[in-house]
N, C-alpha and C positions, 0 to 999 in steps of 0.2 A: 288879555292884555292889551287892547288898546283902549277898555276903560282906563286901566291905573294910568295910562299917561295921559289922558284928559284930566287925571285926577292927580294932578303932583303929591298933595298932602298923604295921599293915600300911599303913593310910590315910595315918599320919604318915610314911612311909616314900616311899612314894609322890607323896608332897605336894613331901617335899625335893629327890627326883629329877629331877622334871618342874619346878622354878621353881630362879630363884637363890635359894639360902638361906644365904648365910651362908659358913661356914666348907667348908661342906660343896660339893663340885663337882658343876658341873650337868653330869650325865649325861644323855647320850639313846641311841633306839635306832633303829640303821640297818637296811636291809634293803639285801646284797647278792648280784648274783646272779653264783654260778659261769661263767663263760666256760670253753668246751677250750682255748683259748689263754692263760690265765694260768698262773703258774706252779705255786698251792695246786691247780687239777684233778688229783684222783686221789692227793692226797697227808691224809694226818690233820691234827686240831689237834695231837696231841702233837708231831709229825714238823716241825709248821712253827714249833712254839713259842708262839703266835700270842699270849699272854697274857704272856712274857719281851718281844715284841720290837716288839709294839703299847701294850700295856695294856689292852686292849680285852678283852671275854670274848663268847663265843658261845654265847647263851644259849638258839638252837634251831635246826634245821636243818628249812626243809621242802625236802624228797628231789623230786626231780624225777619222781617215780611220785608223788605227793602226799601223800604222808606227814609226820608230824611226827613233828624226834626233838626232845623239850623236855629240858632239860640233859643236851646232848651229851659223850658221855665224849672222853678224851684218844686212842682208838684211829676217832674215826669220822672218817670219809675224803667228803671234799669230790668230788663227781663232777660232769660238767657239765651245768649245768639245776637246779642244786642253789640254795636262795635261806637265806644266811645271815642270821640275826639279830644283829646284833651289839648290846653296849651299853657306854658307854664318854665321855668327855671329847671335844668336837666333837676335839681335837688328837689321840687312840686313835683316833677312827673314821677320821681323816683316813688315820692308818697303814696300817689295816688295810683300807680301800677301795685304797690303794698296792697292800697284796700282792695282791689279787684284780684288779688292771688286767690287762688285756689284755698280753701281753707287748709289748716294744715303746712302750707307751705312754706320754706324754708326761709326767713326774712332775711 
């Protein structure tokens, strides 16, 4: 928190994206668990074209071994048991969740 006080533009950005703030879209963070029966398991961020298909961003992946991949690259592969942290609007995150839904799940 002390870092945020020393960096007012970071604090302002966080204030805007975590509250409804006029023309700037309200962004939210979401955790999504990668299951073995979703189409994204075993595929990379680039292969899935997540940003193009959902509008959301994957900002981190907590790997199934406990390590944390912050700002993952396009070649980062999702594995069963990973937890991704995504950011986007409500609509974008809904699309991201659908991409990681178990095969055969209701839309």
